[in-house]
N, C-alpha and C positions, 0 to 999 in steps of 0.2 A: 504494500500500500504506500503510495507517495505521501510526501509531507502535506501536500494540499488536501488530499483525501482524509488524512489523519486529522488535520486541523478542522476540516468540515464536520466530520463525525464527532469530534470532541465538542464542537459548538452545538451540534444537535443534542448530544448527551447533556450538555450544560443547560440547554433550554428546557429539556424534559425534566431535569432535576429541579430547575427553578419553578416550573409549574407544580410539581409534586410537593416541593418543600413548603410552599405557602399557597394553598388552594384559594383562599379568600383573596389574597393579594393578586394572584394570577387572574381570577375572575374579574376583579375590579379593573385590572390592567387591560383586559381584553373587552370589557363591556362596550366601550365606544365603537370598537371595530365590529363587534357582533351586531350591535344595533344598526350600524351603517350598512353592513352586508345584508342583513335581514331586510332592511328597508329597500335597498336597491333591487334585490332579487324578487321580493314580494311585488313591488310595483311593476317590474318588467314582466313578471309572470302574469299579472292581471292584464297588462297591455297586450302581451303576446297571445294569451288565450282569447281575449275579446276580439283582437284583430282577425284571428283565424275564424272565430264565430261569425264576425261580420261578413267575412269573405264567403263563408259557407251557407249562412242562413239568411242574412238580410239582403244580400245582393243576389236576386234570382234572375238577373238579366242575362247572365252568361257572357262569354268572351266577345260575342258579336251583337250584343243587345244595347239599346239605348232607350231612354224615356224622355218624354216631353211633358212638362208640367208648368203650372202657373208661377209657382214661387221657387226661388233658388234655395233648396233645402240645405245645401252645403255652404252655409254662410255664417261666419263668426260674428259679423257686425250686425247687431240687432236693429240698429237704426237703418242700415241698408236693406235689411229684410222687410221691415215695416214699410219702407219707401217703395220697395218692389211690389208689395201687396197692394198698395194704393195705386201704383202706376199700371200694373199688369192686369189686363182684362181676363176674365175666365176663358179657358179654351172652350170651343163649341163644336157641334156636329158639322157645321158647314166647312170650317177650316180643316177638320179631320178628313172630310171627303175630298177637299182640294189637295191636301197633302197626299192622300192615298192614291189619287188619280195621277199624280205627277212625279212622285218619288221613284226614280229608276234604280237607285242603289239600295233600296230597302225591299226585302223579299216578303216580309210580313209586318203589318202595322195594325194594331187593335186599340180600342178605347175602353175605358172603364170609369165608373163613378161609384159612389157609395154613401152610406149613412149608417147610423146605429139603428138597430131594430130589436123587437122582441119576437120570438117564435114559439109556437106551442103545438103539441100533438097530444090529443086526449086531455088529460088533466095536468100534464107536465108542461111547464113554461120555462124558457131560457131568455134572460134579458141581456142587454148589451152585446148582441150578436152583430158581427160585421156583415152588413148586407151590401153586396156588390152587384152592380149591373155591368156585364162584360160582354164584349164581342166574342163569338165562338173561337176565333183564332188565338185568344188569350191562353188557351190550353197549351198551345205550342210555345208561345212567347214567354209565359211565366212558369212553364213546366208543371202544369197541373196533371197529375196522373191518377186515373180512376182505379180503385181497388174493387169497386162494385159498379156495375152499370157503365155509364159513359159521361163525357162532358156535353155541354149544350151544343145543339146543331144550328146550322145556318137557317134551316126551315123554321125552327122555334124562334129564332131571332127575327127573321123577316116577317113572320106572321104574328109576332108579339104574343107568343104563347106563355102561359104560366108554368114554366118548367124551372126546376131548381137542382143545383149541384151543391152538395153539402160537405162541410168539413167533418173530420173524424170525431171531434168533440160533440157535434150535434147528433151524429149517429149513435155514439156511445151513451149519451144521456137520454135521448128520446126513443131509440130503438136498440136497446142493449142486447136483446135475445132474438132479434129477427132482422130480416133484410128490409131496408126502407124503400127499396126500388118499387115505384108504382104507388107508394103511399102518398097521401095528401098532407103537406106541411102547411100550417097556417102562419103566414108572415104578415104582421101588422093587420090581422083580421082578414087577409086575402089568402085563399088556398092556392098552393103550388104543388104540382106533381114532381116528386123526386125522381130524377133520371140517373143520378150517379153519386158516389161517395169518393171523396178525395183520399189519396194516400196521405198518411200523417206527415206534417211538415215540422213538427216539434215546437219548441218555444224559443223566444228571443228575450234574454234577460228576465226570464220568469213569466213572460207573457205568451200564452198559447197562440199559435198561428193556425189552429184548426177549428176555431170557433167562428165559422163563417157560413154564409149561404150566398151562392152566386146564381143570379138569374140573367136571362138575355138582356142586353143593354137597352134594346128597343122596348122591351116590356117595362123596364125600369122607367124609361122616359115617358111611356104612356101613363104609368100610374103616378110617379112622383115628379115628373118633369125633368128638364135638363138645365135648370138654372143653378143648381148646386155646384156646378163645376165638374170637370173631368180631367183625366190624364190620358196620354197616349203611350203605348209601349210598342217597340219595334225591334226587328232583327235586320241587320245589314245583310247584303248578299253573302258576305263572308267577313272574317275578322280583318283581313287585309284592307277591306274597303269601309271599315267602321267609321274612321275619321271623315272620309269623303261623304258617307251616307249622312252623318250628323250635319256636316256643312251644307249638304243639299237640302236637308230638312229645315235648317236654319234659314237658308236663302228663301225657300218657298214660303215659310211662315212670315218672314219679313215682307215679302212681296204682297202676301194676302193682307197683311196689316198696314200696308203702305208706309213702312218705316223708311226714313231717309238714310243716306249713307252714314251720317254722323249720329244718328239716333241709337240709343241703347236697345238691346233686345227687350221685348216685353213678355218674355217667357223664359224658361230654363230648359236646357238639355243636359241630361245626366247619363253617365255610363257607370258600369261597375268600377272601372278605374278611377273615375272622379269621386265616387263615394269612398273608395279606399284612400284616395289622396286626402280627402277631407278628414277621414279618421286618423290618418298619419299625422296631419297637422295638429289635430286635437291631442293625440297621444304624445306628440312631440312636446307640447306645452306641459303636459302632465309629467313627462320624463324630465324636462328641464327643472321643474319644481322639485322633483325627487332628487335630482343631482345636487341641487343647492342644499337640501336637507342632509343628504349623504356626506357632502363635503364638510359640513359642520361637525357631524359625528366623527368623520375620519380625522379631522384636525384635533378634536378633543381626544380621541383615542390615541393619536400620534403623540400628543403632548404627555399624556399619561404614561405611554411606553417610554418616552424619553426620560421622564422623572424616575420611573422604576429602574431603568437601565443605569441611571446615575447612581441610584442606591445600590444596585448590584455591583457596580465598579468599586464603590466604597467598601462593600462587604468582601470583595475579592482582591483587595489591594495587596495583601500579603501573598496570595496565590500568584498574582501577576508578577510580583517581585521575584518569586521562585522561578517562574517560567523564564523570565528575562535573564536571570543569573545562569540558567543552563542553556542559553543560546537562542531563546525565542526572539524573533525579530519584531519590530513595530508592526509590520504588515500582518504577522501571525496573530498578534493581539487584536489588531483592528478587525481582521476578518472574523475572529472568534465572536466578537460582540455584535458585528453587523449581521452575521448569520443568525445569532441568537435572537436579536430584535426582529429580524425578518420572519424567522420561524414562529416566534410568539404571535406576531400579527397574522401570519398565514393560518395558524391554528384557530385564531379568533374568527378569521374569514370562513374557515370550514365549519365551525360551530354555527356561524350565521347562516351558511348555506343549508345546514340541517334544519335550523329553526324556520327559515323561509320556506323550505319544502313542506314542512309540517303545516305552516300557515296556509300555503297554497292549497294543499289537500283539504284542509278544514274549510276554507272558503268555498272550494268547488263542491264539497259535500253538503254544506249547510245553507248555502245561498245559491241564487240563480246565476251568480257571476262566474263565468268560465275562467279557468286559470291554466297556464301551461308554462312550466319552468324551462326557459330556453338555456341550452348548454352554454351559449356564448356569454350569457349573464353570469353564470356560475364561474366561468373562466376569468371574466373581467373582474368580478368581485374578489376572488381569491388573489389574483395577480395584483389588484389595487391594494388589497390589505398588506400583502408582502412588500409592495413598493413603499407604502406609508411607514411600515416598520423599518425598512431600510433607510429611508430618508431621516426619520426622527431618531434612528439609532446612530447616525453619523457622529453627532457631538459626543455622546457618551463613549463611543468606540475610540474616537480621537483622544479623548481625555485619558482613557485607559492606556492607549498606545504610547502616550507621552510621559507616563509615570517614570520617575527615576527609580531604577531597580534597588538601589541602596535604601532610599527613603521608603520604598514600598515594603522591603523586607523588615523594616523597623516597625511597620504597622502591626497592631495586635490582630491575632487570628480571630 
């Protein structure tokens, strides 16, 4: 074993002995590092888990999909959002037909609208149901898959028939032991024949996505009118033409609304990518706040480590004198204390990782918030902890290395 290896393992042994020798002091020494690491990984776990959840559950548009709506949902500035709501008129059926007839780079475009409603069958009633009016091609655009029956047809839409496609929650609550196909569901006092049941979509942040009833959009307009506003969902001819399809839709809507070259859009076009970009901006702000908190904890932890290492130098002054008298160089003493302070901090980081993992599992189990511990966050946290220990261990290590061997030997054991 080389001198360098021997020195390193000696420092490791010293660090372990220091931890064992005074458990309370060791815990207090590492508390700042543990809190910093736990905070960093816990926040990154929530961000990572929710980002994956957003990508998987919230954004149903797919890689080649886009949506047209009245308001810019991905907007941080509340003032701008309210201004857009005042300025932007509701989307309507006429401009939908105008867009559908002229968009060449869009293979499917559908419209939908909705409101809250109560539904019942027999003596059972469900309130706060999401009632949607949708064009039949929304099954393809928004990936509605039937596990029983089918989705709405063009004939039902064109003839404004009272047909309904229901979510799994509606089926489970109103028809737990039988098939609902062909049964009559009462929606706001109006009977609708059930033609299909949707495959479960799960929940987003604890809110079920399966508590819905979808009816033909033309039937919806016949009963409740079209003044409540609507949105369009579309699929480009392919992913490579998504941007061009969006720009074509934007141009057509601007033409329909007679907007001048310098006028702002009075509508919003969103894609899965734009929603994820918005989410990344939001989580970036959260991460920046977390970094500020972590930095404070790290500095506090580093200062505590420095003070403890200064105390360790004082305790080992006689030992340092003996080592120097038998040929240990300043570099050997310096390396010993640097390795020890770094290792102490890294151990704190590892404890923080374990605590953060436990917290992430607890949050995922007991709350609707999804969490996922990213490996990169673990590596960064442990490396940062070790770096903090190294940095704040420099002064104590230099002080130990500069001790005069004769004066050190005179120190009491």
